[in-house]
C-alpha positions as a Markdown table, in Angstrom:
| # | Residue | x | y | z |
|---|---|---|---|---|
| 1 | Unk | 117.7 | 119.5 | 118.1 |
| 2 | Unk | 116.8 | 122.9 | 116.9 |
| 3 | Unk | 113.8 | 123.1 | 114.5 |
| 4 | Unk | 115.7 | 125.2 | 112.0 |
| 5 | Unk | 118.3 | 122.5 | 111.6 |
| 6 | Unk | 115.8 | 119.9 | 110.1 |
| 7 | Unk | 115.3 | 120.6 | 106.4 |
| 8 | Unk | 114.7 | 117.4 | 105.0 |
| 9 | Unk | 114.1 | 113.8 | 106.1 |
| 10 | Unk | 115.6 | 110.5 | 104.4 |
| 11 | Unk | 114.0 | 107.2 | 105.3 |
| 12 | Unk | 115.2 | 103.7 | 105.3 |
| 13 | Unk | 112.3 | 101.5 | 103.9 |
| 14 | Unk | 112.4 | 97.9 | 105.6 |
| 15 | Unk | 111.7 | 98.0 | 109.3 |
| 16 | Unk | 111.5 | 101.7 | 109.4 |
| 17 | Unk | 108.5 | 102.7 | 107.1 |
| 18 | Unk | 107.1 | 99.4 | 106.1 |
| 19 | Unk | 107.1 | 96.0 | 107.7 |
| 20 | Unk | 108.4 | 93.9 | 104.9 |
| 21 | Unk | 109.8 | 90.9 | 107.0 |
| 22 | Unk | 107.3 | 88.2 | 105.9 |
| 23 | Unk | 107.8 | 89.0 | 102.2 |
| 24 | Unk | 111.5 | 89.0 | 102.5 |
| 25 | Unk | 111.6 | 85.8 | 104.6 |
| 26 | Unk | 109.3 | 84.1 | 102.1 |
| 27 | Unk | 111.6 | 85.0 | 99.2 |
| 28 | Unk | 114.6 | 83.9 | 101.2 |
| 29 | Unk | 112.9 | 80.5 | 102.0 |
| 30 | Unk | 112.2 | 79.9 | 98.3 |
| 31 | Unk | 115.9 | 80.1 | 97.7 |
| 32 | Unk | 116.5 | 77.9 | 100.6 |
| 33 | Unk | 114.0 | 75.2 | 99.6 |
| 34 | Unk | 115.9 | 74.9 | 96.2 |
| 35 | Unk | 118.9 | 74.1 | 98.2 |
| 36 | Unk | 117.0 | 71.5 | 100.2 |
| 37 | Unk | 117.3 | 73.5 | 103.5 |
| 38 | Unk | 114.8 | 74.2 | 106.3 |
| 39 | Unk | 112.9 | 77.6 | 106.1 |
| 40 | Unk | 113.9 | 80.4 | 108.3 |
| 41 | Unk | 111.5 | 81.9 | 110.9 |
| 42 | Unk | 110.6 | 85.6 | 110.8 |
| 43 | Unk | 113.0 | 86.2 | 113.9 |
| 44 | Unk | 115.8 | 84.5 | 111.9 |
| 45 | Unk | 114.8 | 86.6 | 108.7 |
| 46 | Unk | 115.2 | 89.8 | 110.9 |
| 47 | Unk | 118.8 | 88.7 | 111.9 |
| 48 | Unk | 120.0 | 88.5 | 108.4 |
| 49 | Unk | 118.5 | 91.7 | 106.6 |
| 50 | Unk | 120.0 | 95.1 | 106.4 |
| 51 | Unk | 122.8 | 94.9 | 104.0 |
| 52 | Unk | 121.1 | 93.9 | 100.8 |
| 53 | Unk | 119.3 | 90.6 | 99.6 |
| 54 | Unk | 122.6 | 89.0 | 98.5 |
| 55 | Unk | 124.0 | 89.5 | 102.0 |
| 56 | Unk | 120.8 | 88.1 | 103.5 |
| 57 | Unk | 120.8 | 84.9 | 101.6 |
| 58 | Unk | 124.4 | 84.5 | 102.5 |
| 59 | Unk | 123.4 | 85.2 | 106.2 |
| 60 | Unk | 120.6 | 82.6 | 105.8 |
| 61 | Unk | 123.0 | 80.0 | 104.6 |
| 62 | Unk | 125.4 | 80.8 | 107.4 |
| 63 | Unk | 122.6 | 80.3 | 110.0 |
| 64 | Unk | 122.3 | 76.7 | 108.9 |
| 65 | Unk | 126.0 | 76.1 | 108.6 |
| 66 | Unk | 125.7 | 75.5 | 104.8 |
| 67 | Unk | 128.2 | 76.4 | 102.2 |
| 68 | Unk | 127.8 | 76.9 | 98.5 |
| 69 | Unk | 130.0 | 77.8 | 95.6 |
| 70 | Unk | 129.9 | 81.4 | 94.3 |
| 71 | Unk | 128.3 | 80.2 | 91.2 |
| 72 | Unk | 125.5 | 78.4 | 93.2 |
| 73 | Unk | 125.2 | 81.7 | 95.4 |
| 74 | Unk | 124.5 | 83.6 | 92.0 |
| 75 | Unk | 121.6 | 80.9 | 91.2 |
| 76 | Unk | 120.1 | 81.4 | 94.7 |
| 77 | Unk | 120.2 | 85.0 | 94.6 |
| 78 | Unk | 118.6 | 85.0 | 91.4 |
| 79 | Unk | 115.7 | 82.5 | 92.7 |
| 80 | Unk | 115.4 | 84.9 | 95.7 |
| 81 | Unk | 115.0 | 88.1 | 93.6 |
| 82 | Unk | 112.7 | 86.5 | 90.9 |
| 83 | Unk | 110.4 | 85.2 | 93.8 |
| 84 | Unk | 110.5 | 88.5 | 95.6 |
| 85 | Unk | 109.7 | 90.7 | 92.5 |
| 86 | Unk | 106.7 | 88.4 | 92.0 |
| 87 | Unk | 105.4 | 88.6 | 95.6 |
| 88 | Unk | 106.7 | 91.9 | 96.7 |
| 89 | Unk | 103.6 | 93.1 | 98.6 |
| 90 | Unk | 101.8 | 90.0 | 99.7 |
| 91 | Unk | 102.1 | 90.7 | 103.5 |
| 92 | Unk | 103.9 | 93.9 | 103.9 |
| 93 | Unk | 102.2 | 96.9 | 105.3 |
| 94 | Unk | 103.2 | 100.5 | 106.6 |
| 95 | Unk | 103.7 | 100.6 | 110.4 |
| 96 | Unk | 100.7 | 102.0 | 112.1 |
| 97 | Unk | 100.8 | 105.9 | 112.0 |
| 98 | Unk | 103.3 | 106.2 | 109.3 |
| 99 | Unk | 101.3 | 107.1 | 106.5 |
| 100 | Unk | 99.7 | 109.8 | 108.6 |
| 101 | Unk | 103.2 | 111.2 | 109.7 |
| 102 | Unk | 104.3 | 111.3 | 105.9 |
| 103 | Unk | 101.2 | 113.1 | 105.1 |
| 104 | Unk | 101.8 | 115.8 | 107.8 |
| 105 | Unk | 105.4 | 116.2 | 106.6 |
| 106 | Unk | 104.1 | 116.7 | 103.2 |
| 107 | Unk | 101.7 | 119.2 | 104.2 |
| 108 | Unk | 104.7 | 121.1 | 106.0 |
| 109 | Unk | 106.6 | 120.9 | 102.6 |
| 110 | Unk | 109.4 | 119.0 | 104.1 |
| 111 | Unk | 111.3 | 117.1 | 101.4 |
| 112 | Unk | 111.2 | 113.5 | 101.9 |
| 113 | Unk | 113.3 | 110.6 | 100.4 |
| 114 | Unk | 113.8 | 106.8 | 100.8 |
| 115 | Unk | 117.1 | 105.1 | 100.5 |
| 116 | Unk | 117.4 | 101.5 | 100.9 |
| 117 | Unk | 119.7 | 98.6 | 100.4 |
| 118 | Unk | 117.0 | 96.6 | 98.6 |
| 119 | Unk | 117.1 | 96.3 | 94.8 |
| 120 | Unk | 116.0 | 99.6 | 93.2 |
| 121 | Unk | 113.0 | 98.1 | 91.4 |
| 122 | Unk | 111.6 | 96.4 | 94.5 |
| 123 | Unk | 112.2 | 99.5 | 96.5 |
| 124 | Unk | 110.1 | 101.7 | 94.2 |
| 125 | Unk | 107.3 | 99.1 | 93.7 |
| 126 | Unk | 106.9 | 98.7 | 97.6 |
| 127 | Unk | 107.1 | 102.6 | 98.1 |
| 128 | Unk | 104.5 | 103.3 | 95.4 |
| 129 | Unk | 102.1 | 100.6 | 96.5 |
| 130 | Unk | 102.2 | 101.4 | 100.3 |
| 131 | Unk | 102.3 | 105.2 | 99.9 |
| 132 | Unk | 100.6 | 106.1 | 96.7 |
| 133 | Unk | 99.7 | 109.7 | 97.9 |
| 134 | Unk | 102.9 | 110.7 | 99.5 |
| 135 | Unk | 105.3 | 112.8 | 97.6 |
| 136 | Unk | 108.9 | 111.7 | 97.8 |
| 137 | Unk | 111.6 | 113.7 | 96.0 |
| 138 | Unk | 113.8 | 110.8 | 95.8 |
| 139 | Unk | 113.4 | 107.0 | 96.0 |
| 140 | Unk | 116.4 | 104.7 | 95.6 |
| 141 | Unk | 117.3 | 101.2 | 96.2 |
| 142 | Unk | 120.6 | 99.3 | 95.3 |
| 143 | Unk | 122.1 | 100.3 | 91.9 |
| 144 | Unk | 125.5 | 100.4 | 90.6 |
| 145 | Unk | 126.0 | 104.1 | 90.8 |
| 146 | Unk | 125.9 | 104.2 | 94.6 |
| 147 | Unk | 127.5 | 101.8 | 97.0 |
| 148 | Unk | 125.2 | 100.2 | 99.7 |
| 149 | Unk | 124.9 | 101.7 | 103.0 |
| 150 | Unk | 126.7 | 102.3 | 105.1 |
| 151 | Unk | 128.5 | 104.2 | 102.5 |
| 152 | Unk | 127.3 | 107.8 | 102.5 |
| 153 | Unk | 127.0 | 108.4 | 98.8 |
| 154 | Unk | 123.3 | 108.0 | 98.5 |
| 155 | Unk | 122.7 | 110.3 | 101.5 |
| 156 | Unk | 125.0 | 113.0 | 100.2 |
| 157 | Unk | 123.5 | 112.8 | 96.8 |
| 158 | Unk | 120.1 | 113.4 | 98.2 |
| 159 | Unk | 121.3 | 116.5 | 100.0 |
| 160 | Unk | 123.2 | 117.7 | 97.0 |
| 161 | Unk | 120.0 | 117.4 | 94.7 |
| 162 | Unk | 118.0 | 119.3 | 97.4 |
| 163 | Unk | 120.7 | 122.1 | 97.7 |
| 164 | Unk | 120.8 | 121.5 | 101.5 |
| 165 | Unk | 123.8 | 121.1 | 103.9 |
| 166 | Unk | 124.1 | 117.4 | 105.0 |
| 167 | Unk | 123.8 | 118.7 | 108.6 |
| 168 | Unk | 120.3 | 120.0 | 108.1 |
| 169 | Unk | 119.2 | 116.4 | 107.1 |
| 170 | Unk | 117.4 | 113.7 | 109.5 |
| 171 | Unk | 118.2 | 110.1 | 108.5 |
| 172 | Unk | 115.7 | 107.7 | 109.9 |
| 173 | Unk | 116.5 | 103.9 | 110.1 |
| 174 | Unk | 116.0 | 100.9 | 112.2 |
| 175 | Unk | 119.4 | 99.1 | 112.5 |
| 176 | Unk | 123.3 | 99.6 | 113.0 |
| 177 | Unk | 123.8 | 100.0 | 109.4 |
| 178 | Unk | 121.6 | 103.1 | 109.3 |
| 179 | Unk | 123.3 | 104.5 | 112.4 |
| 180 | Unk | 126.7 | 103.9 | 110.6 |
| 181 | Unk | 125.2 | 105.6 | 107.5 |
| 182 | Unk | 124.4 | 108.7 | 109.3 |
| 183 | Unk | 127.7 | 108.7 | 111.0 |
| 184 | Unk | 129.6 | 108.4 | 107.7 |
| 185 | Unk | 127.3 | 111.2 | 106.0 |
| 186 | Unk | 127.7 | 113.6 | 109.0 |
| 187 | Unk | 123.9 | 114.0 | 109.3 |
| 188 | Unk | 121.5 | 113.8 | 112.2 |
| 189 | Unk | 119.6 | 110.5 | 112.8 |
| 190 | Unk | 117.0 | 108.6 | 114.8 |
| 191 | Unk | 116.6 | 104.9 | 115.0 |
| 192 | Unk | 113.1 | 103.5 | 115.4 |
| 193 | Unk | 112.7 | 100.5 | 117.7 |
| 194 | Unk | 109.8 | 98.9 | 116.0 |
| 195 | Unk | 111.8 | 97.5 | 113.1 |
| 196 | Unk | 114.1 | 94.6 | 112.6 |
| 197 | Unk | 116.5 | 95.0 | 115.4 |
| 198 | Unk | 115.5 | 94.6 | 119.0 |
| 199 | Unk | 115.6 | 97.8 | 121.2 |
| 200 | Unk | 118.2 | 96.0 | 123.5 |
| 201 | Unk | 120.4 | 95.6 | 120.5 |
| 202 | Unk | 120.0 | 99.2 | 119.4 |
| 203 | Unk | 120.7 | 100.4 | 123.0 |
| 204 | Unk | 124.2 | 98.9 | 122.5 |
| 205 | Unk | 125.0 | 101.5 | 119.8 |
| 206 | Unk | 126.9 | 104.3 | 121.5 |
| 207 | Unk | 125.4 | 107.7 | 120.8 |
| 208 | Unk | 122.4 | 106.5 | 118.9 |
| 209 | Unk | 119.1 | 108.4 | 119.3 |
| 210 | Unk | 116.1 | 106.0 | 119.6 |
| 211 | Unk | 112.4 | 106.6 | 119.2 |
| 212 | Unk | 109.9 | 104.3 | 120.4 |
| 213 | Unk | 106.6 | 105.7 | 118.7 |
| 214 | Unk | 105.7 | 107.5 | 115.7 |
| 215 | Unk | 104.8 | 110.5 | 117.9 |
| 216 | Unk | 108.4 | 110.6 | 119.0 |
| 217 | Unk | 109.5 | 110.1 | 115.4 |
| 218 | Unk | 107.2 | 113.0 | 114.5 |
| 219 | Unk | 108.9 | 115.3 | 117.1 |
| 220 | Unk | 112.3 | 114.3 | 115.7 |
| 221 | Unk | 111.2 | 115.1 | 112.3 |
| 222 | Unk | 110.1 | 118.6 | 113.6 |
| 223 | Unk | 113.4 | 119.3 | 115.3 |
| 224 | Unk | 112.1 | 118.7 | 118.8 |
């Protein structure tokens, strides 16, 4: 990568900037308990996240071979989201070194954004509480105006608002969903290996660029 190409950085949230898996899994388990099902482990929780919370509860039910009606799914999703909104930041924390990296990017006046498949309200609450001193040009979770990742609409909107070509954007995530998002948008990408997918899984994605440390992520953000 040439340094001149990176003019903005857009981050995924869960598994990329913040370790949220304990809070997500607790919310999933609140819904599963209402259905009389056993709780998920954290490793199982990691397997079902990435495509929004409704898909996460569907994946959790599938792991247990349990089927419900669409009406019951609506109820379980409501239980999950109500619990999560009330307990959004009990356990979560930024990954070590991430806050320092974001502060450095702020000092360099590199525009930053967050785009998540998590509910928009939850996304904004977590970002505000985890990074109160960081300036983000755009923070967006799931809303009706943009389809969820891997559709590229949110990424393209971020670039358009900044007046930057999409090819100058670095998109940072931790999963195959994030890789596909970058491919669909036509932007640069890196996938961090400390998130919700194992490094061995990410290695199976042809053409994916992986970073194993915040220092490597910093180099990527600087176009190195």
